C-alpha positions in Angstrom: -39.4 -96.1 110.1 -40.5 -95.6 106.6 -41.1 -92.7 107.2 -37.8 -91.9 108.8 -35.9 -93.2 105.9 -38.1 -90.9 102.9 -37.3 -88.1 105.7 -33.3 -88.8 105.6 -33.3 -89.0 102.0 -35.2 -85.8 101.4 -32.8 -84.0 103.7 -29.6 -85.9 102.1 -31.2 -84.6 99.0 -31.5 -81.1 100.1 -28.0 -81.1 101.3 -26.9 -82.4 98.2 -29.0 -80.1 95.2 -29.0 -76.7 98.0 -26.4 -74.1 96.5 -28.2 -75.0 92.7 -31.2 -74.8 94.1 -31.1 -70.8 94.4 -34.0 -67.9 93.5 -33.8 -67.7 89.8 -32.6 -65.2 88.1 -33.5 -61.7 86.6 -33.9 -61.6 82.4 -30.7 -58.8 83.2 -29.0 -61.1 85.8 -25.2 -62.0 85.4 -24.6 -65.8 87.1 -21.0 -66.1 88.6 -19.5 -69.1 89.5 -16.4 -69.2 91.2 -13.0 -71.1 90.9 -10.1 -71.5 93.4 -7.2 -73.3 93.7 -6.0 -76.5 90.9 -7.7 -77.8 88.0 -8.8 -81.4 88.7 -12.3 -83.0 87.8 -14.3 -81.6 90.1 -13.8 -78.4 88.9 -14.3 -79.2 85.5 -17.6 -80.5 86.4 -18.8 -77.4 88.5 -18.3 -75.1 85.4 -20.1 -77.0 83.0 -22.9 -77.0 85.3 -23.1 -73.7 86.1 -23.2 -72.8 82.3 -25.8 -75.1 81.9 -27.1 -73.5 85.5 -27.0 -70.4 83.7 -28.7 -71.2 80.2 -31.2 -72.8 81.8 -31.8 -69.4 84.3 -31.7 -67.2 81.2 -29.0 -65.0 83.2 -27.2 -62.7 80.5 -23.9 -64.5 80.9 -21.8 -66.6 82.9 -18.3 -65.4 85.2 -16.1 -67.3 86.2 -13.7 -65.7 88.9 -10.6 -67.9 88.7 -7.4 -68.4 90.8 -5.7 -70.9 90.2 -1.9 -72.6 89.6 -2.5 -74.8 87.4 -3.7 -78.2 87.0 -4.7 -81.6 84.8 -5.0 -81.6 81.3 -7.9 -83.7 80.8 -9.9 -81.3 83.0 -8.3 -78.0 81.0 -9.8 -79.1 77.6 -13.5 -79.9 79.1 -13.3 -77.3 80.5 -12.4 -75.2 77.0 -15.0 -77.3 75.2 -17.5 -76.3 77.7 -17.0 -72.6 77.2 -16.2 -72.4 73.8 -19.8 -74.2 73.3 -21.9 -72.9 76.0 -25.1 -70.8 74.6 -24.6 -67.7 76.5 -21.2 -65.1 77.1 -18.6 -66.8 79.1 -16.5 -63.8 81.3 -13.7 -65.2 82.9 -12.3 -62.4 85.5 -9.1 -62.9 86.7 -9.3 -61.7 90.8 -8.9 -60.5 93.2 -5.6 -58.6 92.7 -2.5 -60.9 93.5 -4.2 -63.6 91.7 -2.8 -66.2 89.2 -4.3 -67.3 86.2 -0.9 -69.6 86.2 -0.5 -72.6 83.1 -4.1 -74.1 82.6 -5.9 -70.6 83.3 -4.1 -69.5 80.8 -6.4 -71.9 78.4 -9.4 -70.8 80.2 -8.7 -67.4 79.8 -8.2 -67.5 76.0 -11.4 -70.0 76.2 -13.5 -67.2 77.1 -15.3 -64.4 75.2 -14.3 -62.0 77.6 -11.3 -61.7 79.8 -10.9 -59.8 82.4 -8.1 -59.4 85.2 -8.3 -57.5 88.5 -5.6 -54.5 88.9 -2.0 -56.7 90.2 -3.0 -60.0 88.2 -1.3 -61.8 86.1 -1.3 -64.9 84.1 1.3 -67.2 81.9 3.8 -70.2 82.6 1.9 -72.4 80.4 5.4 -74.4 79.3 4.7 -78.3 80.2 7.1 -79.2 83.1 8.2 -82.6 84.7 7.2 -83.7 88.4 9.5 -82.5 90.4 8.8 -79.0 87.9 12.4 -79.0 85.7 12.2 -78.4 82.1 10.8 -81.4 80.4 13.0 -82.7 77.3 12.6 -84.1 74.2 9.8 -85.7 71.5 7.6 -85.9 74.7 7.8 -81.8 75.2 7.7 -81.5 71.6 4.5 -83.9 71.2 2.5 -81.8 74.9 3.8 -78.7 73.5 3.1 -77.9 69.9 -0.6 -79.9 70.8 -0.9 -77.4 73.7 -0.2 -74.6 71.1 -2.1 -75.9 68.6 -5.2 -75.3 70.8 -4.3 -72.6 72.3 -3.7 -70.4 69.0 -7.1 -71.2 67.6 -9.3 -70.4 70.8 -7.3 -66.7 70.5 -8.2 -66.9 66.7 -11.8 -67.3 67.6 -12.2 -64.8 70.2 -10.1 -62.4 68.7 -7.2 -62.1 71.3 -3.2 -62.4 70.6 -2.5 -65.6 69.6 1.7 -64.7 69.6 1.7 -64.2 73.2 -0.3 -66.8 73.9 2.0 -69.2 71.6 5.1 -67.8 73.6 3.2 -68.4 77.3 3.4 -72.4 76.1 6.6 -72.6 74.2 8.5 -70.1 77.1 7.2 -69.9 80.1 6.5 -66.2 80.2 3.9 -65.0 82.0 2.9 -60.9 82.7 0.8 -58.7 84.4 -2.7 -57.1 84.0 -1.4 -53.4 82.4 0.4 -55.2 80.0 -2.1 -58.2 79.0 -4.3 -55.3 77.9 -1.7 -53.7 76.3 -1.0 -57.2 74.0 -4.7 -58.0 73.5 -4.1 -60.8 75.7 -7.6 -59.5 77.6 -10.2 -57.2 77.1 -10.1 -55.5 80.3 -9.0 -54.0 83.6 -11.5 -54.6 86.4 -11.2 -52.8 90.0 -14.5 -54.5 91.7 -17.6 -56.6 90.3 -19.3 -53.0 89.9 -16.6 -51.9 87.2 -16.6 -55.1 85.9 -20.6 -54.9 84.6 -20.1 -51.5 84.0 -17.8 -52.2 80.7 -19.3 -55.7 79.5 -21.6 -53.4 79.0 -22.6 -52.4 75.3 -20.3 -54.9 74.4 -20.4 -57.9 71.5 -19.9 -61.7 72.0 -20.5 -64.3 68.6 -21.5 -67.4 70.1 -20.2 -70.5 68.5 -23.9 -71.1 67.2 -23.2 -67.7 65.8 -26.1 -65.7 67.6 -24.5 -62.3 68.1 -25.4 -60.7 71.6 -24.8 -57.7 72.7 -24.1 -57.8 77.0 -26.5 -55.0 78.9 -25.3 -55.1 82.4 -25.7 -51.6 83.4 -27.8 -52.6 86.2 -27.3 -55.8 86.5 -26.8 -57.7 89.7 -24.4 -61.1 89.8 -26.0 -64.0 90.7 -23.9 -66.5 92.1 -23.8 -70.8 91.5 -21.9 -73.0 94.2 -20.4 -75.6 94.2 -22.2 -78.3 96.0 -20.6 -79.5 99.4 -19.9 -83.1 97.7 -18.2 -81.1 94.7 -16.3 -78.8 97.0 -14.7 -82.6 98.9 -14.5 -84.3 95.5 -12.0 -80.8 95.1 -10.0 -80.7 97.7 -9.5 -84.3 97.8 -8.1 -84.1 94.1 -4.9 -82.2 94.8 -2.0 -84.0 94.5 -0.7 -82.2 98.0 -3.6 -83.0 100.1 -3.9 -86.8 99.0 -0.5 -87.6 99.3 -0.4 -86.5 103.2 -3.9 -87.9 104.2 -2.0 -91.3 102.9 1.1 -90.5 104.4 -1.0 -89.4 107.5 -3.0 -92.4 107.0 0.2 -94.9 107.2 1.3 -93.2 110.9 -1.9 -94.4 111.8 -1.3 -98.3 111.3 2.1 -98.2 111.7 2.1 -96.6 115.4 -1.2 -98.7 116.1 0.6 -101.9 114.8 3.4 -101.6 117.0 1.9 -100.0 120.3 -1.9 -102.3 119.8 -5.0 -100.5 121.6 -8.4 -99.2 121.1 -8.3 -99.6 117.0 -8.6 -95.6 117.2 -5.3 -95.1 115.5 -5.6 -97.7 112.9 -9.3 -96.7 111.9 -9.1 -93.6 111.1 -5.2 -94.4 109.4 -7.8 -96.6 107.3 -9.8 -93.7 106.6 -7.8 -91.6 105.6 -5.9 -94.1 103.1 -8.7 -94.4 101.6 -9.8 -90.3 101.3 -6.2 -90.3 100.0 -6.3 -93.0 97.1 -10.0 -91.7 96.1 -7.7 -87.9 95.6 -4.8 -89.9 93.2 -7.8 -91.9 91.4 -8.5 -88.4 90.1 -4.9 -87.6 89.3 -2.6 -88.8 86.7 -0.2 -90.8 87.9 3.3 -91.4 87.3 4.0 -95.5 87.1 7.2 -94.6 88.9 6.1 -92.2 91.4 3.2 -95.3 92.7 5.4 -98.0 92.6 8.6 -95.7 94.4 5.6 -94.7 96.9 4.0 -98.4 97.1 7.4 -99.5 98.3 8.3 -97.5 100.7 5.4 -98.1 103.1 6.4 -101.6 102.8 10.1 -100.8 104.0 8.3 -99.0 106.3 6.2 -101.7 107.7 9.1 -104.7 107.1 11.5 -102.3 109.5 8.8 -101.9 112.8 9.0 -105.7 112.7 12.4 -106.9 111.2 15.4 -108.2 113.4 18.0 -105.5 112.4 16.0 -101.7 112.7 16.7 -98.6 110.9 18.6 -99.6 107.8 14.7 -100.0 106.0 13.4 -97.1 107.1 16.1 -95.0 105.2 16.0 -96.5 101.7 11.9 -96.6 102.5 12.4 -92.3 103.4 14.9 -92.1 100.0 12.0 -93.8 97.7 9.1 -92.3 99.5 10.6 -88.4 98.9 11.3 -89.3 95.4 8.2 -91.3 95.0 5.9 -88.1 95.8 7.9 -85.8 93.5 8.0 -88.0 90.6 3.6 -88.9 91.7 2.2 -87.0 88.5 2.0 -87.2 85.4 3.4 -83.8 83.7 1.8 -85.1 80.8 -1.0 -84.3 82.3 -1.1 -82.1 84.6 1.7 -79.1 83.8 2.9 -77.4 87.0 1.1 -79.4 89.7 3.6 -81.0 91.8 3.5 -82.2 95.6 4.7 -79.6 97.7 8.6 -80.0 98.8 8.3 -78.6 102.3 4.9 -81.0 102.8 7.2 -84.3 101.8 10.2 -82.6 104.3 7.6 -82.9 105.9 6.2 -86.1 105.7 9.0 -87.5 105.8 9.9 -86.5 108.6 7.3 -87.0 110.3 7.2 -90.8 108.9 10.5 -90.8 110.1 9.5 -90.1 113.7 7.0 -92.2 114.3 8.9 -95.1 112.5 11.6 -94.8 115.2 9.4 -94.8 118.0 7.6 -98.0 117.3 10.4 -99.0 116.2 11.7 -98.7 120.0 8.0 -98.8 121.4 8.8 -102.9 120.1 12.6 -103.1 121.2 11.8 -102.3 124.2 9.7 -104.7 125.0 11.2 -107.6 123.6 13.9 -106.0 126.2 12.0 -106.1 129.0 10.6 -109.1 128.0 14.1 -111.1 128.1 15.4 -109.5 131.3 11.7 -110.2 133.2 11.7 -113.4 135.3 8.8 -115.5 134.4 8.1 -116.7 138.5 7.6 -112.5 138.8 5.3 -112.3 136.3 3.0 -115.1 137.2 0.0 -113.9 139.1 0.0 -110.9 138.1 -2.5 -109.0 136.0 -2.3 -107.6 133.0 -5.0 -106.1 129.8 -5.6 -107.5 126.4 -4.4 -104.6 123.8 -4.6 -106.6 120.8 -8.1 -109.9 120.7 -6.7 -113.5 122.1 -7.9 -115.7 120.3 -6.2 -117.8 120.7 -3.1 -115.7 120.1 -2.7 -111.6 121.1 -1.0 -109.4 123.5 -1.6 -107.8 126.1 0.0 -104.8 128.3 1.9 -105.6 132.0 4.5 -103.6 133.5 5.6 -101.5 130.8 5.6 -103.8 128.4 3.5 -105.7 125.1 3.9 -109.2 125.7 2.5 -111.6 123.4 -0.3 -114.0 124.9 -1.3 -117.1 124.3 -5.1 -118.9 126.6 -7.4 -121.1 126.5 -10.1 -118.3 127.0 -11.2 -115.5 124.4 -9.7 -112.2 125.6 -11.1 -109.2 124.0 -9.1 -105.5 124.4 -9.9 -104.2 127.2 -10.0 -107.3 129.4 -7.4 -108.3 132.0 -5.7 -111.5 132.1 -3.8 -113.6 135.6 -1.0 -114.9 133.9 -0.2 -117.6 135.0 2.7 -119.4 132.3 5.1 -118.2 130.5 6.2 -120.3 127.4 9.7 -118.4 125.7 8.7 -114.7 125.8 4.5 -116.3 125.1 2.3 -115.4 128.2 0.5 -117.9 129.6 -2.9 -116.0 130.5 -6.8 -116.7 131.7 -9.1 -114.5 131.7 -9.8 -112.9 135.2 -13.2 -113.6 136.7 -15.7 -110.4 136.5 -13.2 -108.8 133.9 -14.6 -106.1 132.4 -12.6 -102.9 130.1 
């Protein structure tokens, strides 16, 4: 048994560290880290690890392939600090064609010692917006904007790139293509592909934060990829507010349906797992308190409406609360440009309404059948236990779900004989040789 535990630990450690155990780079190699999607803590940690690993492997430099709509301010500043203080040249390459360095991507590009873009890519739109994508107003906007301008202009000057356009990208949300970016001095070069990038990097001089000057010699270099670990990929996936909201909503659907139609508990079990994963995703995001409160209120209203006497009204209120809460969920001051997909909000809202409506119909149907059924007719019939009866639970008989009570302890799947009726509660007992 002890040997098995040791073997399991070795396998687990190998899975966690596998991407970082790639072969050692040659002296002229260029390490490569790839970032696609929202900038969040998982990406910041990955790039920090990539810089350290590239330094340890004695790579000439680190190329960050970037394609992002934006991300969290705190993660962006962390990445900027990592890149600016790297002990080797860092090149940001906005790629592939059609890619975007939006919002946070602008800052990361400006932090790099050398900035490159593929043809038909664009960069810009770093102006703060609120949780629904609308321009912010007032003192909060000025505070956030001025801080961002100070950072990006300082980074631009330190890397000898255009600071005027950088300020416009933050204040006016301007966006430009790769050709114009090269003309304005926002980037240093346009590369058709990886080979072209290495060719154009050859001979360029870079001054590092420690004052050292490095001349790149990439004519014969090869790329050495540094991949995300599976854990970094998972955390990056969960750190997307759209994914986190979807997981919580789908988890709630599973729990609500399980509550309305108790069975083996699979829906409830999967629902709890989905909610836990979604909550973790939200925990790494800067949340707007109003949005969180509205989402909680929505799910509370949904839950009450399933078992309320007058069905429907609370669901309408819950849907309104859900939509508004989801739109306001992410704090715009800390994650400019990052919002939950409106299409997803609409789809989840309709899904919630459909499942809750179905749950309400199941419960009301059960009650109608219960009121219309004759106790004499049900006595002697066999019901199937849907939730443990100890001493009370639920059983299913003749197409309806009933409350049940028994002196015996019955578990899900057992068969129970109906021996009496107390109002709308069946009195049951275990059937001899009951099985699931």
